[in-house]
N, CA, C, O and the ligand as a Tripos MOL2 file, in Angstrom:
@<TRIPOS>MOLECULE
protein
  265   263    67     0     0
PROTEIN
NO_CHARGES

@<TRIPOS>ATOM
      1 N         110.2390   88.8440  113.5310 N.3       1 MET1
      2 CA        108.7750   88.9200  113.2190 C.3       1 MET1
      3 C         108.4290   90.3410  112.8150 C.2       1 MET1
      4 O         107.9650   91.1100  113.6570 O.2       1 MET1
      5 N         108.6330   90.7190  111.5670 N.am      2 SER2
      6 CA        108.2690   92.0130  111.1910 C.3       2 SER2
      7 C         107.0670   92.1120  110.3360 C.2       2 SER2
      8 O         106.6970   93.1750  109.8370 O.2       2 SER2
      9 N         106.4320   90.9180  110.1690 N.am      3 ARG3
     10 CA        105.3090   90.8680  109.2600 C.3       3 ARG3
     11 C         104.0430   91.4370  109.9250 C.2       3 ARG3
     12 O         103.7730   91.2400  111.1100 O.2       3 ARG3
     13 N         103.3140   92.1310  109.1070 N.am      4 VAL4
     14 CA        102.0120   92.6850  109.5750 C.3       4 VAL4
     15 C         101.0260   91.5110  109.5900 C.2       4 VAL4
     16 O         101.0720   90.6570  108.7040 O.2       4 VAL4
     17 N         100.1370   91.4610  110.5870 N.am      5 ARG5
     18 CA         99.1880   90.3320  110.6010 C.3       5 ARG5
     19 C          98.0130   90.6650  109.5890 C.2       5 ARG5
     20 O          97.2350   91.6060  109.7480 O.2       5 ARG5
     21 N          97.9850   89.7920  108.5510 N.am      6 VAL6
     22 CA         96.8830   89.9870  107.5340 C.3       6 VAL6
     23 C          96.1500   88.6580  107.4510 C.2       6 VAL6
     24 O          96.6280   87.5890  107.8310 O.2       6 VAL6
     25 N          94.9380   88.8250  106.9160 N.am      7 LYS7
     26 CA         94.1750   87.5880  106.7030 C.3       7 LYS7
     27 C          94.6890   86.8630  105.5310 C.2       7 LYS7
     28 O          94.7380   87.4430  104.4460 O.2       7 LYS7
     29 N          95.0620   85.6870  105.6530 N.am      8 LYS8
     30 CA         95.5210   84.8040  104.5580 C.3       8 LYS8
     31 C          94.5730   83.6490  104.3700 C.2       8 LYS8
     32 O          94.0150   83.1000  105.3200 O.2       8 LYS8
     33 N          94.4080   83.2980  103.1080 N.am      9 ARG9
     34 CA         93.6080   82.1150  102.8730 C.3       9 ARG9
     35 C          94.3250   81.2730  101.8840 C.2       9 ARG9
     36 O          94.9810   81.7530  100.9590 O.2       9 ARG9
     37 N          94.1720   79.9330  102.1170 N.am     10 PHE10
     38 CA         94.7850   78.9110  101.2400 C.3      10 PHE10
     39 C          94.0440   78.8390   99.9430 C.2      10 PHE10
     40 O          92.8160   78.8800   99.8740 O.2      10 PHE10
     41 N          94.8750   78.7250   98.8840 N.am     11 VAL11
     42 CA         94.1940   78.5470   97.5960 C.3      11 VAL11
     43 C          94.1380   77.0190   97.3350 C.2      11 VAL11
     44 O          95.1600   76.3540   97.1610 O.2      11 VAL11
     45 N          92.8970   76.5050   97.3170 N.am     12 ALA12
     46 CA         92.6760   75.0090   97.0990 C.3      12 ALA12
     47 C          93.2150   74.5620   95.8470 C.2      12 ALA12
     48 O          92.9360   75.1010   94.7760 O.2      12 ALA12
     49 N          94.0380   73.5140   95.9840 N.am     13 GLY13
     50 CA         94.5250   72.8070   94.7770 C.3      13 GLY13
     51 C          95.6900   73.5390   94.0850 C.2      13 GLY13
     52 O          96.1870   73.1110   93.0440 O.2      13 GLY13
     53 N          96.1130   74.6820   94.7170 N.am     14 ALA14
     54 CA         97.2130   75.3690   94.1040 C.3      14 ALA14
     55 C          98.5800   74.7270   94.4350 C.2      14 ALA14
     56 O          98.7980   74.1980   95.5240 O.2      14 ALA14
     57 N          99.4470   74.7980   93.4860 N.am     15 LYS15
     58 CA        100.7460   74.2040   93.6920 C.3      15 LYS15
     59 C         101.8490   75.3010   93.5120 C.2      15 LYS15
     60 O         101.7980   76.1460   92.6170 O.2      15 LYS15
     61 N         102.7960   75.2180   94.3910 N.am     16 CYS16
     62 CA        103.8510   76.1570   94.3820 C.3      16 CYS16
     63 C         104.7020   75.9620   93.2400 C.2      16 CYS16
     64 O         105.1790   74.8450   93.0390 O.2      16 CYS16
     65 N         104.9720   77.0360   92.3820 N.am     17 PRO17
     66 CA        105.7640   76.8780   91.1650 C.3      17 PRO17
     67 C         107.3170   76.7990   91.4330 C.2      17 PRO17
     68 O         108.1450   76.5840   90.5470 O.2      17 PRO17
     69 N         107.5990   76.9920   92.7260 N.am     18 LYS18
     70 CA        109.0820   76.9130   93.0860 C.3      18 LYS18
     71 C         109.4050   75.6210   93.7240 C.2      18 LYS18
     72 O         110.2950   74.9090   93.2590 O.2      18 LYS18
     73 N         108.6980   75.2720   94.8080 N.am     19 CYS19
     74 CA        109.0190   73.9970   95.5310 C.3      19 CYS19
     75 C         108.0490   72.8500   95.2430 C.2      19 CYS19
     76 O         108.1890   71.7380   95.7520 O.2      19 CYS19
     77 N         107.0350   73.1770   94.3830 N.am     20 HIS20
     78 CA        106.0490   72.2610   93.9420 C.3      20 HIS20
     79 C         105.2220   71.5030   95.0700 C.2      20 HIS20
     80 O         104.7440   70.3800   94.9070 O.2      20 HIS20
     81 N         105.1130   72.2440   96.2180 N.am     21 ALA21
     82 CA        104.2800   71.7290   97.3050 C.3      21 ALA21
     83 C         102.8300   71.9400   96.9190 C.2      21 ALA21
     84 O         102.4710   72.9680   96.3440 O.2      21 ALA21
     85 N         102.0140   70.9790   97.2310 N.am     22 GLN22
     86 CA        100.5170   71.1570   96.9900 C.3      22 GLN22
     87 C          99.9160   71.7940   98.1920 C.2      22 GLN22
     88 O         100.3520   71.5450   99.3160 O.2      22 GLN22
     89 N          98.8950   72.6350   97.9770 N.am     23 ASP23
     90 CA         98.1320   73.3230   98.9140 C.3      23 ASP23
     91 C          98.8940   74.0950   99.9490 C.2      23 ASP23
     92 O          98.5690   74.1380  101.1350 O.2      23 ASP23
     93 N          99.9380   74.7070   99.4190 N.am     24 SER24
     94 CA        100.8510   75.5340  100.2740 C.3      24 SER24
     95 C         100.8010   77.0020   99.9310 C.2      24 SER24
     96 O         101.5000   77.8360  100.5070 O.2      24 SER24
     97 N          99.8960   77.3000   98.9130 N.am     25 ILE25
     98 CA         99.8360   78.6430   98.4990 C.3      25 ILE25
     99 C          98.7830   79.3860   99.2900 C.2      25 ILE25
    100 O          97.6330   78.9580   99.3840 O.2      25 ILE25
    101 N          99.2150   80.5630   99.8850 N.am     26 VAL26
    102 CA         98.1960   81.3460  100.5470 C.3      26 VAL26
    103 C          98.0330   82.6880   99.7170 C.2      26 VAL26
    104 O          98.9740   83.2070   99.1160 O.2      26 VAL26
    105 N          96.7850   83.1800   99.7440 N.am     27 LEU27
    106 CA         96.4910   84.4110   99.0490 C.3      27 LEU27
    107 C          95.9900   85.4460  100.0090 C.2      27 LEU27
    108 O          95.0650   85.2080  100.7870 O.2      27 LEU27
    109 N          96.6180   86.6130   99.9460 N.am     28 PHE28
    110 CA         96.1830   87.7270  100.8600 C.3      28 PHE28
    111 C          96.4500   89.0270  100.1280 C.2      28 PHE28
    112 O          97.1110   89.1100   99.0920 O.2      28 PHE28
    113 N          95.8630   90.0500  100.7760 N.am     29 LYS29
    114 CA         96.0500   91.4420  100.2990 C.3      29 LYS29
    115 C          97.0910   92.1860  101.0880 C.2      29 LYS29
    116 O          97.0050   92.2740  102.3130 O.2      29 LYS29
    117 N          98.0860   92.7290  100.3910 N.am     30 GLU30
    118 CA         99.1360   93.4270  101.0930 C.3      30 GLU30
    119 C          99.1190   94.8470  100.4450 C.2      30 GLU30
    120 O          99.4920   95.0390   99.2870 O.2      30 GLU30
    121 N          98.6880   95.7670  101.2210 N.am     31 GLN31
    122 CA         98.5590   97.1680  100.8030 C.3      31 GLN31
    123 C          97.7230   97.3030   99.5750 C.2      31 GLN31
    124 O          97.9920   98.1110   98.6870 O.2      31 GLN31
    125 N          96.6480   96.4490   99.5440 N.am     32 GLY32
    126 CA         95.6870   96.5050   98.4140 C.3      32 GLY32
    127 C          96.1000   95.7110   97.2590 C.2      32 GLY32
    128 O          95.3690   95.6830   96.2690 O.2      32 GLY32
    129 N          97.2180   95.0540   97.2890 N.am     33 VAL33
    130 CA         97.7260   94.2510   96.2200 C.3      33 VAL33
    131 C          97.5610   92.7660   96.5510 C.2      33 VAL33
    132 O          97.9540   92.2720   97.6070 O.2      33 VAL33
    133 N          96.9410   92.0800   95.5530 N.am     34 GLU34
    134 CA         96.8180   90.5910   95.7430 C.3      34 GLU34
    135 C          98.1580   89.9420   95.7750 C.2      34 GLU34
    136 O          98.9640   90.0970   94.8580 O.2      34 GLU34
    137 N          98.3970   89.2160   96.8270 N.am     35 THR35
    138 CA         99.7570   88.5930   96.9840 C.3      35 THR35
    139 C          99.6370   87.0510   97.1890 C.2      35 THR35
    140 O          98.8520   86.5890   98.0160 O.2      35 THR35
    141 N         100.3650   86.3410   96.4820 N.am     36 VAL36
    142 CA        100.4220   84.8320   96.6900 C.3      36 VAL36
    143 C         101.8420   84.5850   97.3110 C.2      36 VAL36
    144 O         102.8750   85.1610   96.9710 O.2      36 VAL36
    145 N         101.6990   83.5560   98.3540 N.am     37 GLU37
    146 CA        102.9390   83.2900   99.0860 C.3      37 GLU37
    147 C         102.8620   81.7630   99.2680 C.2      37 GLU37
    148 O         101.7970   81.1560   99.3740 O.2      37 GLU37
    149 N         104.0240   81.2220   99.2920 N.am     38 CYS38
    150 CA        104.1390   79.7600   99.6200 C.3      38 CYS38
    151 C         104.5830   79.6110  101.1540 C.2      38 CYS38
    152 O         105.4850   80.2780  101.6610 O.2      38 CYS38
    153 N         103.8680   78.7010  101.7800 N.am     39 VAL39
    154 CA        104.2040   78.5800  103.2450 C.3      39 VAL39
    155 C         105.3870   77.5430  103.4570 C.2      39 VAL39
    156 O         105.9330   77.3860  104.5500 O.2      39 VAL39
    157 N         105.7100   76.8910  102.3730 N.am     40 GLU40
    158 CA        106.7340   75.9340  102.4270 C.3      40 GLU40
    159 C         108.1590   76.4230  102.0390 C.2      40 GLU40
    160 O         109.1780   75.9000  102.4920 O.2      40 GLU40
    161 N         108.1540   77.4110  101.2130 N.am     41 CYS41
    162 CA        109.4830   78.0630  100.7810 C.3      41 CYS41
    163 C         109.2110   79.5450  100.7280 C.2      41 CYS41
    164 O         108.1850   80.0340  101.2020 O.2      41 CYS41
    165 N         110.1800   80.2590  100.1240 N.am     42 ASP42
    166 CA        110.0440   81.7090  100.1580 C.3      42 ASP42
    167 C         109.4690   82.3700   98.9480 C.2      42 ASP42
    168 O         109.6390   83.5570   98.6670 O.2      42 ASP42
    169 N         108.7420   81.4680   98.2200 N.am     43 TYR43
    170 CA        108.0350   81.9540   96.9970 C.3      43 TYR43
    171 C         107.0220   82.9680   97.2920 C.2      43 TYR43
    172 O         106.2270   82.8380   98.2220 O.2      43 TYR43
    173 N         107.0450   84.0410   96.4580 N.am     44 ARG44
    174 CA        106.1790   85.1630   96.7350 C.3      44 ARG44
    175 C         105.9170   85.9720   95.4180 C.2      44 ARG44
    176 O         106.8080   86.2820   94.6280 O.2      44 ARG44
    177 N         104.7360   86.2420   95.2910 N.am     45 GLU45
    178 CA        104.3830   87.0680   93.9780 C.3      45 GLU45
    179 C         103.2520   87.9830   94.1960 C.2      45 GLU45
    180 O         102.2980   87.6140   94.8800 O.2      45 GLU45
    181 N         103.2920   89.1580   93.6580 N.am     46 GLN46
    182 CA        102.2490   90.0520   93.7280 C.3      46 GLN46
    183 C         101.8580   90.4120   92.2500 C.2      46 GLN46
    184 O         102.6550   90.7400   91.3710 O.2      46 GLN46
    185 N         100.5180   90.2980   92.1260 N.am     47 GLN47
    186 CA         99.9700   90.6070   90.8070 C.3      47 GLN47
    187 C          98.3680   90.8100   90.8500 C.2      47 GLN47
    188 O          97.7520   90.8670   91.9140 O.2      47 GLN47
    189 N          97.7980   90.9050   89.6610 N.am     48 ALA48
    190 CA         96.3410   91.0990   89.6250 C.3      48 ALA48
    191 C          95.7010   89.8420   89.9420 C.2      48 ALA48
    192 O          96.2020   88.7670   89.6140 O.2      48 ALA48
    193 N          94.5660   89.9480   90.5950 N.am     49 GLU49
    194 CA         93.9110   88.7960   91.1260 C.3      49 GLU49
    195 C          93.5180   87.7180   90.0050 C.2      49 GLU49
    196 O          93.4710   86.5100   90.2390 O.2      49 GLU49
    197 N          93.2610   88.2550   88.8550 N.am     50 ALA50
    198 CA         92.7940   87.3610   87.7530 C.3      50 ALA50
    199 C          94.0040   86.4990   87.3770 C.2      50 ALA50
    200 O          93.8490   85.3070   87.1110 O.2      50 ALA50
    201 N          95.1580   87.0630   87.3530 N.am     51 GLU51
    202 CA         96.3790   86.3600   86.8980 C.3      51 GLU51
    203 C          96.7670   85.4110   88.0100 C.2      51 GLU51
    204 O          97.3050   84.3380   87.7350 O.2      51 GLU51
    205 N          96.5250   85.7530   89.1960 N.am     52 VAL52
    206 CA         96.8580   84.7740   90.3580 C.3      52 VAL52
    207 C          95.9770   83.5310   90.2110 C.2      52 VAL52
    208 O          96.4630   82.4010   90.2720 O.2      52 VAL52
    209 N          94.6810   83.7570   90.0160 N.am     53 ALA53
    210 CA         93.7760   82.6830   89.9410 C.3      53 ALA53
    211 C          94.1300   81.8050   88.6930 C.2      53 ALA53
    212 O          94.0770   80.5760   88.7340 O.2      53 ALA53
    213 N          94.4730   82.4710   87.6490 N.am     54 LYS54
    214 CA         94.7740   81.6860   86.4100 C.3      54 LYS54
    215 C          96.0800   80.8640   86.6620 C.2      54 LYS54
    216 O          96.1460   79.7210   86.2090 O.2      54 LYS54
    217 N          97.0490   81.3630   87.3170 N.am     55 GLN55
    218 CA         98.2420   80.5860   87.5270 C.3      55 GLN55
    219 C          98.0240   79.5000   88.5600 C.2      55 GLN55
    220 O          98.6160   78.4230   88.4810 O.2      55 GLN55
    221 N          97.1640   79.7920   89.5370 N.am     56 ALA56
    222 CA         96.9980   78.8650   90.6420 C.3      56 ALA56
    223 C          96.1990   77.6890   90.2430 C.2      56 ALA56
    224 O          96.5370   76.5530   90.5770 O.2      56 ALA56
    225 N          95.0770   77.9490   89.4900 N.am     57 THR57
    226 CA         94.2080   76.9110   89.1650 C.3      57 THR57
    227 C          94.1580   76.4940   87.7020 C.2      57 THR57
    228 O          93.6050   75.4500   87.3570 O.2      57 THR57
    229 N          94.7440   77.3270   86.8480 N.am     58 GLY58
    230 CA         94.8060   77.0480   85.4190 C.3      58 GLY58
    231 C          93.5690   77.4390   84.7000 C.2      58 GLY58
    232 O          93.3870   77.1240   83.5240 O.2      58 GLY58
    233 N          92.6240   78.1990   85.4740 N.am     59 ALA59
    234 CA         91.3760   78.5440   84.8470 C.3      59 ALA59
    235 C          90.9660   79.9130   85.3280 C.2      59 ALA59
    236 O          91.1260   80.2330   86.5060 O.2      59 ALA59
    237 N          90.4340   80.7330   84.4230 N.am     60 VAL60
    238 CA         89.9780   82.0360   84.8670 C.3      60 VAL60
    239 C          88.4910   81.9580   85.2850 C.2      60 VAL60
    240 O          87.6180   81.5430   84.5230 O.2      60 VAL60
    241 N          88.2790   82.3550   86.4530 N.am     61 ILE61
    242 CA         86.8820   82.3050   86.9880 C.3      61 ILE61
    243 C          86.0420   83.4130   86.5160 C.2      61 ILE61
    244 O          84.8290   83.2920   86.3460 O.2      61 ILE61
    245 N          86.7100   84.5120   86.3030 N.am     62 GLY62
    246 CA         85.9400   85.6830   85.8470 C.3      62 GLY62
    247 C          86.0470   86.8310   86.8640 C.2      62 GLY62
    248 O          85.2760   86.9400   87.8170 O.2      62 GLY62
    249 N          87.0180   87.6490   86.6080 N.am     63 VAL63
    250 CA         87.2000   88.8090   87.4860 C.3      63 VAL63
    251 C          87.0480   90.0970   86.5820 C.2      63 VAL63
    252 O          87.6840   90.2160   85.5350 O.2      63 VAL63
    253 N          86.1870   91.0320   87.0380 N.am     64 PHE64
    254 CA         86.0280   92.1980   86.2320 C.3      64 PHE64
    255 C          86.5390   93.3360   87.0120 C.2      64 PHE64
    256 O          86.1730   93.5650   88.1640 O.2      64 PHE64
    257 N          87.4400   94.0850   86.3230 N.am     65 LYS65
    258 CA         88.0890   95.2320   86.8890 C.3      65 LYS65
    259 C          87.5070   96.5220   86.3830 C.2      65 LYS65
    260 O          87.2770   96.6430   85.1800 O.2      65 LYS65
    261 N          87.2600   97.4810   87.2240 N.am     66 PRO66
    262 CA         86.6680   98.7530   86.7210 C.3      66 PRO66
    263 C          87.6330   99.4800   85.7890 C.2      66 PRO66
    264 O          87.3090  100.5530   85.2790 O.2      66 PRO66
    265 ZN        107.0010   76.7660   97.7370 Zn       67 ZN67
@<TRIPOS>BOND
     1     1     2 1
     2     2     3 1
     3     3     4 2
     4     3     5 am
     5     5     6 1
     6     6     7 1
     7     7     8 2
     8     7     9 am
     9     9    10 1
    10    10    11 1
    11    11    12 2
    12    11    13 am
    13    13    14 1
    14    14    15 1
    15    15    16 2
    16    15    17 am
    17    17    18 1
    18    18    19 1
    19    19    20 2
    20    19    21 am
    21    21    22 1
    22    22    23 1
    23    23    24 2
    24    23    25 am
    25    25    26 1
    26    26    27 1
    27    27    28 2
    28    27    29 am
    29    29    30 1
    30    30    31 1
    31    31    32 2
    32    31    33 am
    33    33    34 1
    34    34    35 1
    35    35    36 2
    36    35    37 am
    37    37    38 1
    38    38    39 1
    39    39    40 2
    40    39    41 am
    41    41    42 1
    42    42    43 1
    43    43    44 2
    44    43    45 am
    45    45    46 1
    46    46    47 1
    47    47    48 2
    48    47    49 am
    49    49    50 1
    50    50    51 1
    51    51    52 2
    52    51    53 am
    53    53    54 1
    54    54    55 1
    55    55    56 2
    56    55    57 am
    57    57    58 1
    58    58    59 1
    59    59    60 2
    60    59    61 am
    61    61    62 1
    62    62    63 1
    63    63    64 2
    64    63    65 am
    65    65    66 1
    66    66    67 1
    67    67    68 2
    68    67    69 am
    69    69    70 1
    70    70    71 1
    71    71    72 2
    72    71    73 am
    73    73    74 1
    74    74    75 1
    75    75    76 2
    76    75    77 am
    77    77    78 1
    78    78    79 1
    79    79    80 2
    80    79    81 am
    81    81    82 1
    82    82    83 1
    83    83    84 2
    84    83    85 am
    85    85    86 1
    86    86    87 1
    87    87    88 2
    88    87    89 am
    89    89    90 1
    90    90    91 1
    91    91    92 2
    92    91    93 am
    93    93    94 1
    94    94    95 1
    95    95    96 2
    96    95    97 am
    97    97    98 1
    98    98    99 1
    99    99   100 2
   100    99   101 am
   101   101   102 1
   102   102   103 1
   103   103   104 2
   104   103   105 am
   105   105   106 1
   106   106   107 1
   107   107   108 2
   108   107   109 am
   109   109   110 1
   110   110   111 1
   111   111   112 2
   112   111   113 am
   113   113   114 1
   114   114   115 1
   115   115   116 2
   116   115   117 am
   117   117   118 1
   118   118   119 1
   119   119   120 2
   120   119   121 am
   121   121   122 1
   122   122   123 1
   123   123   124 2
   124   123   125 am
   125   125   126 1
   126   126   127 1
   127   127   128 2
   128   127   129 am
   129   129   130 1
   130   130   131 1
   131   131   132 2
   132   131   133 am
   133   133   134 1
   134   134   135 1
   135   135   136 2
   136   135   137 am
   137   137   138 1
   138   138   139 1
   139   139   140 2
   140   139   141 am
   141   141   142 1
   142   142   143 1
   143   143   144 2
   144   143   145 am
   145   145   146 1
   146   146   147 1
   147   147   148 2
   148   147   149 am
   149   149   150 1
   150   150   151 1
   151   151   152 2
   152   151   153 am
   153   153   154 1
   154   154   155 1
   155   155   156 2
   156   155   157 am
   157   157   158 1
   158   158   159 1
   159   159   160 2
   160   159   161 am
   161   161   162 1
   162   162   163 1
   163   163   164 2
   164   163   165 am
   165   165   166 1
   166   166   167 1
   167   167   168 2
   168   167   169 am
   169   169   170 1
   170   170   171 1
   171   171   172 2
   172   171   173 am
   173   173   174 1
   174   174   175 1
   175   175   176 2
   176   175   177 am
   177   177   178 1
   178   178   179 1
   179   179   180 2
   180   179   181 am
   181   181   182 1
   182   182   183 1
   183   183   184 2
   184   183   185 am
   185   185   186 1
   186   186   187 1
   187   187   188 2
   188   187   189 am
   189   189   190 1
   190   190   191 1
   191   191   192 2
   192   191   193 am
   193   193   194 1
   194   194   195 1
   195   195   196 2
   196   195   197 am
   197   197   198 1
   198   198   199 1
   199   199   200 2
   200   199   201 am
   201   201   202 1
   202   202   203 1
   203   203   204 2
   204   203   205 am
   205   205   206 1
   206   206   207 1
   207   207   208 2
   208   207   209 am
   209   209   210 1
   210   210   211 1
   211   211   212 2
   212   211   213 am
   213   213   214 1
   214   214   215 1
   215   215   216 2
   216   215   217 am
   217   217   218 1
   218   218   219 1
   219   219   220 2
   220   219   221 am
   221   221   222 1
   222   222   223 1
   223   223   224 2
   224   223   225 am
   225   225   226 1
   226   226   227 1
   227   227   228 2
   228   227   229 am
   229   229   230 1
   230   230   231 1
   231   231   232 2
   232   231   233 am
   233   233   234 1
   234   234   235 1
   235   235   236 2
   236   235   237 am
   237   237   238 1
   238   238   239 1
   239   239   240 2
   240   239   241 am
   241   241   242 1
   242   242   243 1
   243   243   244 2
   244   243   245 am
   245   245   246 1
   246   246   247 1
   247   247   248 2
   248   247   249 am
   249   249   250 1
   250   250   251 1
   251   251   252 2
   252   251   253 am
   253   253   254 1
   254   254   255 1
   255   255   256 2
   256   255   257 am
   257   257   258 1
   258   258   259 1
   259   259   260 2
   260   259   261 am
   261   261   262 1
   262   262   263 1
   263   263   264 2
@<TRIPOS>SUBSTRUCTURE
     1 MET1         2 RESIDUE 1 A MET
     2 SER2         6 RESIDUE 1 A SER
     3 ARG3        10 RESIDUE 1 A ARG
     4 VAL4        14 RESIDUE 1 A VAL
     5 ARG5        18 RESIDUE 1 A ARG
     6 VAL6        22 RESIDUE 1 A VAL
     7 LYS7        26 RESIDUE 1 A LYS
     8 LYS8        30 RESIDUE 1 A LYS
     9 ARG9        34 RESIDUE 1 A ARG
    10 PHE10       38 RESIDUE 1 A PHE
    11 VAL11       42 RESIDUE 1 A VAL
    12 ALA12       46 RESIDUE 1 A ALA
    13 GLY13       50 RESIDUE 1 A GLY
    14 ALA14       54 RESIDUE 1 A ALA
    15 LYS15       58 RESIDUE 1 A LYS
    16 CYS16       62 RESIDUE 1 A CYS
    17 PRO17       66 RESIDUE 1 A PRO
    18 LYS18       70 RESIDUE 1 A LYS
    19 CYS19       74 RESIDUE 1 A CYS
    20 HIS20       78 RESIDUE 1 A HIS
    21 ALA21       82 RESIDUE 1 A ALA
    22 GLN22       86 RESIDUE 1 A GLN
    23 ASP23       90 RESIDUE 1 A ASP
    24 SER24       94 RESIDUE 1 A SER
    25 ILE25       98 RESIDUE 1 A ILE
    26 VAL26      102 RESIDUE 1 A VAL
    27 LEU27      106 RESIDUE 1 A LEU
    28 PHE28      110 RESIDUE 1 A PHE
    29 LYS29      114 RESIDUE 1 A LYS
    30 GLU30      118 RESIDUE 1 A GLU
    31 GLN31      122 RESIDUE 1 A GLN
    32 GLY32      126 RESIDUE 1 A GLY
    33 VAL33      130 RESIDUE 1 A VAL
    34 GLU34      134 RESIDUE 1 A GLU
    35 THR35      138 RESIDUE 1 A THR
    36 VAL36      142 RESIDUE 1 A VAL
    37 GLU37      146 RESIDUE 1 A GLU
    38 CYS38      150 RESIDUE 1 A CYS
    39 VAL39      154 RESIDUE 1 A VAL
    40 GLU40      158 RESIDUE 1 A GLU
    41 CYS41      162 RESIDUE 1 A CYS
    42 ASP42      166 RESIDUE 1 A ASP
    43 TYR43      170 RESIDUE 1 A TYR
    44 ARG44      174 RESIDUE 1 A ARG
    45 GLU45      178 RESIDUE 1 A GLU
    46 GLN46      182 RESIDUE 1 A GLN
    47 GLN47      186 RESIDUE 1 A GLN
    48 ALA48      190 RESIDUE 1 A ALA
    49 GLU49      194 RESIDUE 1 A GLU
    50 ALA50      198 RESIDUE 1 A ALA
    51 GLU51      202 RESIDUE 1 A GLU
    52 VAL52      206 RESIDUE 1 A VAL
    53 ALA53      210 RESIDUE 1 A ALA
    54 LYS54      214 RESIDUE 1 A LYS
    55 GLN55      218 RESIDUE 1 A GLN
    56 ALA56      222 RESIDUE 1 A ALA
    57 THR57      226 RESIDUE 1 A THR
    58 GLY58      230 RESIDUE 1 A GLY
    59 ALA59      234 RESIDUE 1 A ALA
    60 VAL60      238 RESIDUE 1 A VAL
    61 ILE61      242 RESIDUE 1 A ILE
    62 GLY62      246 RESIDUE 1 A GLY
    63 VAL63      250 RESIDUE 1 A VAL
    64 PHE64      254 RESIDUE 1 A PHE
    65 LYS65      258 RESIDUE 1 A LYS
    66 PRO66      262 RESIDUE 1 A PRO
    67 ZN67       265 GROUP 0 **** ****
């Protein structure tokens, strides 16, 4: 157990691109970087929030970066 305890929230309707499990994707910030992780397998990705939302839901909600 080397993981730092961080706030994770499930992405509703998201599907894991690796194991294809539904509602298994959690989104949280790790050192300021938006990170998506699957709770069913070891899938993990770090990227900009807009891209995460796009991949997870297939639609851009609208994120404005400074
Ligand atoms: Zn998975």
